[in-house]
N, C-alpha and C positions, 0 to 999 in steps of 0.2 A: 874641624870642630863639630862634634856631634850635636844634632838638633834634639836628641832624646834626653828627657829628664828622668829622675828616679820615679819608679812606679807609684801610682796613687795607692792609698791605703784605705782599708775598710772603715767607714764612718757609721753606717747603720746596717745591721745584718737583716735587712727586710726580706730578702729572698722572694721578691715579687715575681710572679709568672711573666709579666711583661711590664716592667717599670718604664715610665716615660714622663715627659713634661715637667721636669724639675724647675723650680724657681725659688728665689729667695725673697722673702717678705721682710723688708727693712724695719717696718713698724713692729712686727711681731718678733723680729730677730729669729725667724724660724724658716725652715725649708718646707716646701710643699711639693708633692709629686703624686702621680697616679699609678695604679696598676690596672692597665686596660682590661686584661683578661679576667681579673678577679673583681672588677667593678669597685675599686677602692680609691679613696683619697687619703693620702698619708700626710702627716705633719710631724716634723722633728725639730726640737729646739736644742741646739748644741750646748748652750750655757747651763741648762738644767739636766741635759741628757734624756729628757722625756720624749717619747715617741708614741703616737696614736694613729688610728685610722678609722674611717667611716665607710660603710658599704653604700654604694650609690644605686639608684634604681635602674641603671643601664650602664653599658660600657662608656667610660669617658675617653675622649680623644686628646683633650688638652685643657689647661686651665690658665686663667689670667687674674690680675688684680684690678679691682675698681678703686677709684680714688677716695671712696667713702669707707674703705676697709673691708668691703665684702669681696667675694670671689666670683669670677666668671667661670662657669663649668660647661664645657661643650661635651654633650653626650652624643650618642650615635647619630641622631637626627634632630637635635634641638639644643638651644643655648639656654642656660639658667644662671640665676644669681644665687649664691650660697652665702649664708651668714654664719661664720664660725662662732660668733658671740652667742647665737641662739642654738648652737649644737648641743646635743646630749651625748652620752656614751653610746647610744644606740642609733641616733638619727641625726641627719644634717638637712635642715629644711631647705628646699629649693623653690625658687620663683621662676616661672617660665618667662623667657624673653623673646624667642623666635624659633620657628621651625627651620630645619636645614634639609633640603632635598627629601621632603617627606614622601614623594612618589617614586623614589628610586630605591628598590629593595636591596641593592648591592653596594651602595656607598655608605660610608660613615665618616664622621669628623675625625680628623687626625691632628697633626702638629699645628701649633698657633702661638703667636706672641702679640702683646700690645705694641703698637707702633709708637713713635715719639710725639704723636699729636692727639692722643686720647682715644684712638680706635683700636679694635682688635682684629688682626688678620689671621686667618686659618684656612686650612684646606680640607677637602674630603677625598678619601681614597676608595678605590674600587676593590671589593672583596671577592668578586666573581672569579672563578678559576681561570677564566680566559684573560683576565687582567687587562681589559681595554682601558684606554686613557679617558675614562668617564668622570674622574674627579675634577673638582673645580676649586678655585681660590675665592675667598669671600672676605669682605671687610664688614665688621659689625660696629655700629656706634649708636649711642642713645639718641642722637639727633636724626640719623638717617635710617636706622634699622639695619637690615642685611642687604648689602650690595655686592654683586658679582664683580670680581677684578678681571679685566680683559687679558688673561694669560692662557697659554695653551692648556688643553686637557691633560690630566695627569693621572698616574697610576697610584703612587704613594707620595704625597707631599710631605716634605720635611725641610729642615734647616732654616725655617722662617725666622728672619732677624733683620735688623735695620742699621744702616750706617749712623754715624754720630749726628748728622744733620737730619736724619729721618727721611731723606730723599732717595736713598737707594734701598731696595728690597732684595734681600738674599733669600734664595729658596732652592729646592732641588726636587727631582723625581728620583726616589731612592733606587729605582731599577736601573739607573744610569750612574756611573761613577764620576759625576760632575756636580759642582755647585754652580748655580746660575745667579745672575744679578739682573736687575732692571731698574730703570728710573721709576719713581713712585710719587704720585701726587695724592696725598691723603685727603685733600678737600674734595677732589673730584672722583676719588676711587679709581684712578686711571694709572696705566703703566705704559712704558715705552722703552725702546732700545734694549730688548732682551739679549743677553750675551752670556758667554761662559765666564765665570769668575775664576774657578779653579778646577783642575782635574786631579782626582786621587791618584797617588803614586801606586797604590795597591789596587789594580783594576778589578780584583775579586771582592773588594770591600764595597760597602754601600754607605753613602753619606746619610746621617740621621740628624738629630737635633743640634741647633747652633745657638751661640751667644756672642755678642760683640762687647769687647772690653773698652776701657776708657781711652785707649790709644786707637780705637777703631779697627782693631784686629778681630778676625772672625775665628772662633773656636768651634770645631765641628766634631761631634761624636761619630765614630765610624764603625758600623756594624760589621762583624766578622773580622775585625782588624785589631781588636784589643787596644785601641788608642783613641786619643783625641788629638786632632791636628789643628794647629794655629796658623792662620794665613794673614799676611799683611793686606792692607787695603788694595794693593795691586794684584793680589792672588798668589803672591810668593809664599811658599812654605817656610815658616819661621821656627816652628818648634813642634815636637811630638811629645805628648804626655801619655806614657804607657798606662794601661788599666789592666789589672790582673784577672779579667774576665773577657770572654770572647766578644760579647755583644753590648758595648756601651751604647746608650740610646739618646741621651740628652745631657746638656750641661748648663750650669748656672754658677755665677760668681756670688759668694756670700761671706758671712762672717762680719764683724764690726768694721773691718777695714776693706771689705770686698776683695781680699787677696786670696781667698780659698776657692779653688775650682772644685765644684761638686759635680759628680758624674753618676747618673742612675743607669741601670742595666737591666737586661732581660734574660730569662731562661729559655726563651723560644730558640728553635733551630739548634738544639742539642740532642744528641743521642742519649739514651739512659746512661751509658758508660761515661760520656763526656760530662754529663751533668753531675754524676757521682764524683768525678775528678775535679769539679769546680763548684764546690758546695755554696760559695757565696755569689754565684751568678743571680742576677735579679736584685742585688743589694746596691747601696749607695756608697760611693767612694769619694775621697777628697785628696787634694794635693795643693800645697801652698805655691803661689806664683809670685814672680817679681813685680808684676804690674797689676793694678786693681781692675776689677770690672766696673760696671755701672749699676746703679740701682735699677730694679726692674721697672719698666715703664708701666703706667696705669691708665685704665680705660676711664674716661670721664663718665660720670653718672648722668650729668645733664649739661 
């Protein structure tokens, strides 16, 4: 029996240079994602078909939801709160929250997700050509501010997501075709028992952004593989969702019933000829699934 489903279809022809960080806001019934290269935050509301974006003051790495309805926006070296209710057509007001690696000229914020306990977990990546493992994982909370998680140094942190009970943290270094797992204590910002969760079948592919569904399965977008892979809680490959572009980057479950898998993508790592042959690279795709996802976890304001 084939694990492969029908390909995802085009949802928003956004053609981002480097789309990332998609999530579903259940209160707004809208999708939010970023274009890192073009410094943009995007919003799309499927019910109305409306799509808009705002230019940010620096490159974003990831976004999250606060429980008061505002957004957490991680820029290159700082965290901010953004209030969409106060946004205009030209500007999105930002409130500074914390600096991130301000003295390291080569690292920037990358993938991140809210955990199940009101904190935000994200990583920094090293953009130096030597690609040393100088990136770090952090936990941000209103109560404790920014705390470093005790995990190994990393080149490109991705796949950050959490088990149903919030006590297992999934993550990866995208330069290695493996997704990792560790025990996670949100109160102490501590980790233990680092282990391999799953190894990609396509060793030339790179694991990217992940989301966990209501059954505890891990869905991972896989760069250079034109697919999203779904793994059981034991790491077994259960399903493959084809995507009609080379570089899917991140996934989220959305829609009123949370049964639509949304996949954002990137135009990077294409020759001009390949990009001409794939005009919708960088866009948002969707595919209906048999099982629902979970509402996006939210960061506590206080």
